[in-house]
N, C-alpha and C positions, 0 to 999 in steps of 0.2 A: 291601240284604242283611240277613240275620238274625243276631242276636247275643244272647247271654245277658247281661242287664243287671240292675242292682240300684240302689235308692236307698239309699246308705250310711246306716247307723244306723236304718233303718226295716225292722223285721221283716216278712216276708211280701211284700216288694216284688220278689223275684226273678222275672224274666219274660223270655221271648224276645220281642224287639222288632225292628221294622225300623229300621235305622240307615243313614246315608249310606255309600255305597261309599267306601273309602279311596282317597286320591289320593297317590301317592308323591311326596315332596319330593326335593330334591337329596341324592344319596347314599343313598337309601332303596330297599330291596327291596319289591316287591309280592308278597305271599305268599298262596297259597290255604290256608286253615286245614284241617287234617286232623283234629286232636283236641286236647283239653285234659284233663289229669288233674284230679281233684277231691281236695283235701286238707282238713285241718282248718281252715286259714286261710280257704278258700273257704266252709266251713260257718259259720264265725264271722261272715263278712261277710254271708252270707245270713240269719243270725239277728239281724242288726242290731247286732252287738257291735263292729264294726270297719269300717274303710274310709273313703276320702275320694273324692268325685267330682272330675273335672277342673274347674278354675276356670270359673265361669259355667255349670256344668251341674248338673242334678239327678241324672242317672243315670251309673253307671260300668259299662263292659263289664268283666266279671270274667274270671278265668282267667289263671294265670301259669305253669302247667306245659304249655308249648305244644309243638306240632308242626305243621309246614306244609311246603309245597312251593313253591319260588320260581316265580312267573309271569313277572316281569320283574326285571332287575337292571341297575344302571348300569354302563357300561363301566369296566373297571379296578377293580371292586369285589371281585374274587375269587370272585364267585358267577355262576352261569348259570341260565337257565330249567331247571327240573326238579330242581335241588338240593334235598335234604332239609335243613330247617333248624329250629332252635329259637331263639326270641328270649330274650335275657337279661332278667331281671326288673327289677333296680334300675338307676337312673341317678344319677350323682353330683349333689350339691347344687350350686347355681349360684354359691356364694360363691367358690371351694369351700373346704372345710376341708382340712387338710393331708393327711388320708388320701385323700379324694376326688381331690385334686390329683395324687396318686401312683397313681391307678387302683385304689385300695383302697376303693372305694365301699361295699363290704360292711362296712367298719369306720368309717363316717361318724361324725364326732365331734359334729356339731351337729344332726343329725336332720332336715336340710332335703332329704335325698334324696327321690326319687320312685320309684314302683314300678308296673310294668305290672299292671293288674288289681287293685291294692290301694290305692295312694296316688297320687291326682291324675293318673294316666295310664291310659287304656283298656287293658284286657288283651287276651288272645288268643282268647277264646271267641266268635269270629265267623267267618263263612264266608270272609272274607279280611281281611288286616291288613298294615300296613306296619311296617318296622323299619329303623333305620339299619344299614348294612352292618357297622359296627364293633361293633354289639351283636347280631349274628346269629352262630350257631355252626353250621357245616356238619357233618352227620352222615354216617356210613357208610350207603350205601344199604340194607344188611342190616337197618337199624333202622327200616324204614318202618312197622312195626306197633307198635314199642315206644319210639320216640324221645321220647315225652312223659315218659319216665322220666329224661331228662337233667337237668331242673331238680332233682328230689330227689336225684339222684346227685351233682350239683354241691354240694349242701349237705353230704353226707357226705364228699365229696372235700376240702372245706374243713376239716371236723372232723378228718380224718386229718392234713391238712397242719398244723393247729394243734397236734395232738399231737406231730408230728415236731419242730416248732419248739421246743416246751417240752422235749421229751426231749433235744434237742441242747445243752441247757445243761451237760450232763455226758456221761460215757459212757452209751450208750443202746443196748440190745439187747433189746427186748421179745420175749417168747415167747407169752404168753397174753393173749387179748383176750376180754372179756365185753361182749356187746351186750345191753342190756336193752330189750325190746320187739321184736316181730316183725311190725310194720307195714311199710309200704314203706321208711321211713327206716331202720329196724332191719335189714331184710333186705338193703338196698343197702349199709349199713355193714358187714354180715357179708360180702357179696360182695367189697368192697374189702379187708377184713381178710384173707380167704382168699387173695386175689390177692397179698398181701404175704408169704404163707407163714406166717402166724401160726396158732397153735392157737386157733380161734375157737369161742366158746360163745355161744349165744343163749338168753335167758330170756324166756318169755312165759306168759300164764295158761292158754291152751288146751292140752289134753293130746293131741289127735290132729287129723287132718285135713291140710290143705294146708300150713300154716305149718311144722310139724315136718318134713314131707317136703322142702320147699324148703331148709330149713337143712341137713338131712342130705345132700341132693344137692350141696351146696357142699363136702362133706367136713367140715362143722362139727358140733358137738354141740348138741342141743336140750335145754333144761331147762324144767320147769314148776313147780318147787317154790318154797319161800320164797326171796326175794331174798337175805336175810341168810345163809341156809344155803348157797345156791349160791355166793355170793361168798366166804364164809369158807372153803369147800372149795377153790375155785379159786385164791384170792389173785391175781387178774389183775394184769398189768402195766399194762393199758389197759382202761378202761371207756368205751364209747360209750353214753350214756344217751339213750334215745329214747321214754320213756314220759311224762315229766313228772309221775310219781306220787311224792309226797313220801317215803313209806316205802321205795320202791325206790331213790330217789336217795341217801338217807342210809345205807341198807344197803350200797350200792355204795361210797360214800365211806369207810365204816368198815372195809372189808375188802379193800382193795387190797394188793398187795405193797409193800414199801418202795420209795420213789421212784415210786409209782403215779400215773397220770394219769387223771383222770375228766373226760371232755368231755360237757357237758350240751347236748343238741340238742332235747330235748322241752320244750315250753312248758307250765308248770303253770297250772291255773286258780286264781284267787284265792278266798279265803274258806274254805280248809281249814286247820285247825290241827293241829300234830303236836308231841308232846313229844319233845325230843331232848336227850341229854346233851352239851350244847355244849362243856363243859370237856373231856370225854374226846375228843370229835371234834377239837377244836383241838389237844389234846396229841398225838394220833396224826398229824395233818397236819404239825405242826411237827417232831416227833421222827423222822418217816419221810421227810421231804422230799417229801411228797405235794403234788399240784397239782390244783385243781379249776378248770376253765375253762368258759365258755359260748361257744357258736358258733352263728351264724345267718347266713343268706343266703350269697352266694358272689360272687366277682369273675371276671373273664375267664379268669384262669389256672386257677381251679377248674372252670369250664365246660370248658376244653380238656382237663384231666385226666379229667373225667367222661366226655367224649366218647371219649377213648382207652380208658377202662375198659369202656365199653359195647360198643365196637367189638370188643374182645377177649373179651367174655363169651359164654356159650352163649345164643344168642337163644331157644332153646326154654325155658330156665330163665326168662329175662326175660318171655317171653310168658305164662308161668304166673302171674306176679305180677299180671297184669291179669285180674281175675276177672269183670268186667262191662264191656261197652261199650254205652252208652246213647245213642240218637240225640238231637240237640239239642232237638227239639220235645218230647221226653220227659224233659227235664232233671230234673224232680222226683224221678224214680226214682234218679238218681245221688246225690241228697242225702238219700236214705233208707237208712240203714245196714242191712246184713244181717250175720248172724253169720259167714258164710264170706267176707266181703269182705277183700281185701288192697288192691288198687288198682282204683278205678272211674274210667273215662274217659268223656268225652262226645265222640261223633263229630260232625264239623261238615259232612260232605258233600263234602269236597274230595278224597277218595281212599280208599284201602283201609283206613286206620286207623279 
């Protein structure tokens, strides 16, 4: 079969190759790949900045934002042929640490976890793949064209869950949320915020086009001004930060309402310096009981919450997030950014997606 592979840490090595057909082991599903989403992590791996091949191998099959359809499933697994499924990305470390032992592998304490398409395990960018039934998530059939959005939705489902857990330390009744960044993560965070009944505001650099329309169609408010000005005016109770841009991060941190919670989901690139009044920032955080947290990855409970959220969402709105669908053999187009991109997916030849 054909798969999109890379030699980790070697720029320019991304290529479609013939690889052996997968053979399901005990308790595993055999899945026909439909599509994978392309995100910033995939682009970093392709650029040679990140990634680990499976032990004893040079090449890694990439792709962690999966979507497939079950071809075969073991008896008693809860899955049947034809089910629409997504594979979970992370696996607990083999030791395991305390978090992994409690099925919280997204919070692994020793870094020995593995990840499909990223770290030591082949990903899902292949015409077929296998996955243990316990790490497969069944999707509503209505999501056949957009199910690859589940993995990024699980990331923001975790972010909102973390916000709730922090808020629960005292009386907690947020009203206003600011999402910084209108890429897939930001837009999906806004979707989940609107689903909670919050007054959602989204900040991004573009002034017109698809992103503002997607935000407004959620019943949310779109902004394209200065992060500091927007945050100072709103004084949000919650910020979901999805840009990784230093000035935006610190502007948000400095302008929340008292007892504000800032959840960082965007990963910043190294090598950029920024002058910050650290004393004032510390003073504000302490005196206003503010909290800043980081959040990455997701565990099975977050995948389940994300699947429920997508099943209840307007599929037409979700379909508009996917601005390009690129065939596997033309993968290079998917890794070349365009100004109007939101989410780009690679189709794998296994069905309508």
